[in-house]
C-alpha positions in Angstrom: 142.9 129.4 108.3 144.9 126.4 108.3 147.7 128.4 110.1 145.8 129.4 113.0 144.3 125.4 113.3 148.0 124.4 113.5 149.0 127.0 116.0 145.8 126.1 117.8 146.6 122.2 118.0 150.4 123.4 119.9 151.0 124.1 123.4 152.3 127.7 123.2 155.2 128.9 125.3 154.4 132.6 126.5 157.6 134.2 127.3 158.1 137.6 130.2 158.6 139.7 127.1 155.2 138.9 125.4 156.8 136.4 122.7 155.0 133.6 121.9 156.9 129.8 121.2 154.4 127.5 119.3 155.6 123.9 120.0 154.9 120.4 121.9 156.3 120.4 125.4 158.2 117.6 126.4 159.3 118.3 129.9 158.4 121.1 132.4 161.4 120.9 134.8 162.1 123.4 137.8 165.0 125.3 136.5 164.1 124.9 132.5 161.5 123.6 130.5 162.1 121.3 127.2 160.3 121.4 124.1 160.0 120.0 119.7 159.5 122.6 116.8 157.5 121.2 114.0 160.3 122.6 111.5 163.0 120.9 113.4 164.2 116.9 113.2 162.1 115.3 115.7 165.2 113.8 117.9 166.4 117.8 118.6 165.4 119.3 121.9 165.0 122.9 122.5 165.0 124.1 126.5 164.3 127.7 128.2 165.3 128.8 131.3 161.9 128.9 133.8 163.3 132.7 134.5 161.7 134.1 130.9 158.4 132.0 130.8 155.3 133.6 131.5 153.2 131.1 131.0 152.2 127.8 129.6 149.0 127.4 127.6 149.0 123.2 127.0 147.0 121.8 123.3 144.1 121.4 125.7 143.5 125.1 127.0 145.1 124.2 130.3 147.3 127.4 131.4 150.5 126.9 133.5 151.8 130.5 135.2 155.2 130.6 135.8 156.5 133.2 138.7 160.4 134.3 139.4 161.8 132.6 142.3 162.6 136.3 143.5 159.2 137.0 143.3 157.2 133.4 144.3 155.1 134.1 147.7 155.5 130.4 148.7 159.7 131.1 149.0 158.7 133.3 152.6 155.7 131.5 154.0 158.0 130.8 156.8 158.5 135.0 157.1 156.8 136.8 159.5 155.5 139.7 157.7 154.4 142.1 160.1 156.6 144.4 162.6 156.2 146.8 165.2 158.9 149.7 165.1 160.0 152.4 168.2 161.5 155.5 166.5 164.5 155.1 169.2 165.8 158.3 169.9 162.0 159.8 170.1 161.9 160.2 173.7 164.9 162.4 174.5 163.6 164.7 171.1 160.4 165.1 172.9 157.8 163.0 171.6 156.9 159.2 171.9 156.9 157.6 168.2 155.5 154.1 166.7 155.7 152.8 163.4 153.8 149.4 162.0 155.1 147.8 159.0 153.1 145.0 156.5 154.8 143.1 153.9 152.4 143.3 150.6 154.6 141.3 148.3 158.2 140.5 148.0 160.3 143.4 147.6 157.5 145.7 148.9 155.8 147.1 151.7 154.0 149.6 153.2 154.2 151.5 156.8 152.3 154.0 159.1 153.4 155.9 161.9 151.8 158.1 164.3 153.5 159.7 167.6 152.6 161.7 170.0 154.7 165.2 171.0 154.7 166.1 174.8 158.5 168.5 175.1 160.0 171.5 174.1 163.4 171.6 174.4 164.2 175.4 174.6 161.3 176.3 177.3 160.8 173.5 179.3 156.8 174.2 178.4 154.7 171.1 177.7 154.0 170.8 173.5 151.0 169.1 172.7 150.3 167.0 169.3 150.7 164.9 166.4 152.6 163.0 164.4 151.6 161.1 161.2 153.1 159.6 158.8 153.1 157.2 156.1 155.1 155.8 153.4 155.2 153.4 150.6 158.9 151.0 150.7 160.4 149.7 147.9 163.7 147.0 148.1 166.3 146.9 146.4 166.9 144.2 143.8 170.1 142.4 142.5 172.3 143.6 140.1 172.2 140.6 138.5 170.5 137.3 138.3 171.6 133.5 139.4 169.2 130.6 140.3 166.8 130.1 142.9 167.7 134.0 143.8 165.5 135.6 146.7 165.1 137.8 149.2 166.8 136.6 152.8 163.6 137.8 154.1 160.9 140.2 153.2 161.7 142.8 155.2 165.0 142.9 155.2 167.6 145.1 152.9 168.3 148.2 151.7 165.0 150.4 150.3 163.5 153.6 149.1 160.4 154.7 150.3 157.8 157.8 149.6 156.9 159.3 152.7 154.6 161.9 153.8 154.8 163.5 157.2 152.3 165.2 159.0 152.9 167.1 161.7 150.6 169.2 164.2 151.0 171.0 167.8 150.6 173.6 170.4 153.6 175.3 171.4 155.3 178.5 173.5 156.8 181.2 171.0 159.3 183.5 172.6 159.1 186.9 171.4 162.6 188.6 172.1 161.0 192.1 172.1 159.5 191.5 175.4 161.0 188.0 176.6 157.7 186.6 176.8 156.2 183.3 175.7 153.2 183.2 173.5 151.2 180.2 172.9 150.7 179.3 168.9 150.2 176.8 166.8 152.5 174.9 164.3 151.7 172.4 161.3 153.7 171.1 158.8 153.3 168.6 155.9 156.6 167.5 154.2 157.1 165.0 151.2 159.9 163.2 151.2 162.2 160.2 149.6 163.5 158.4 152.1 166.6 155.7 151.9 167.6 153.2 154.3 168.5 150.1 155.1 166.6 147.2 157.5 167.9 144.3 159.0 166.7 141.4 161.0 167.4 139.2 163.1 166.1 135.5 163.4 163.1 136.8 162.2 162.0 138.1 164.9 163.8 141.9 165.6 164.7 144.3 163.5 167.0 147.3 163.3 166.3 150.3 160.6 167.9 153.1 160.0 167.1 155.7 157.7 167.7 159.5 156.1 165.8 161.3 153.5 164.9 164.9 152.2 162.5 166.4 150.4 159.8 169.4 150.4 158.0 170.7 153.1 155.2 173.3 154.1 154.8 175.1 157.5 152.2 177.6 158.4 154.3 178.9 161.1 157.7 180.6 159.8 159.1 180.9 163.2 159.4 177.2 163.8 161.4 175.1 161.7 161.9 172.1 164.1 158.7 169.5 164.1 160.2 166.4 166.1 159.5 164.0 163.1 161.4 166.3 160.7 162.9 169.5 160.0 162.0 172.5 157.4 164.3 175.1 156.3 162.9 178.4 156.1 163.6 179.4 152.1 161.8 180.4 148.9 161.6 176.5 148.1 161.5 175.4 151.8 163.1 172.1 152.1 162.4 169.2 154.4 164.8 167.0 156.0 164.4 163.9 158.3 166.5 161.2 159.8 166.0 158.4 162.6 166.2 154.8 163.7 163.6 152.3 164.6 164.0 149.2 166.9 161.2 146.6 166.3 159.7 143.0 166.8 157.9 141.0 164.2 154.8 139.1 164.2 152.8 136.9 161.5 
């Protein structure tokens, strides 16, 4: 009981690894916290880097949380956190596709895409259909730590992104025996792991280039080109995608 009362009467430093330091805090700085320990001389001051601290609980019960500079939203208040992008090569590939990306926290964002399919490069016949995409992006973090480290921009940098792609369109399938074209439907679903890099210029303009692969399913084995991705017809159907997007940022 005496130990519990003594612990409660002291300040507490809760570290990021969940360890607790019972002490008397003397100073809270931007880079380190200074404190004294009960069983050591009163003129001996200990310090701990704020990056190793999750929160402080003062003697009176008030809590002071700490956030890594890398993940501190206050460091990115001037960043535009939304972007509208167009798949740059899509018009010459028979479709027009757009994407919307929103930063949800430092190092993470969500991206949604939609496209309209209108052309077939083989027959000249009109294809009609849609492309839907959804992904969750993880930005690459540094391999080392330095003080005051932060992302240069919330939407800038190398990334990986699990992505789901859905395509469905009507097309004309070539019958090599008769030489005629018959109308058919082609639908595919792909689950891909995308890797890429996004470059931001002046907090206003961006370029995003990427490639990736995964698994896919199609209802039509005679067609393996789905405008936004390609499915290879194998026992285990692999799916691939690559591209370049350009866009503008806004608040």
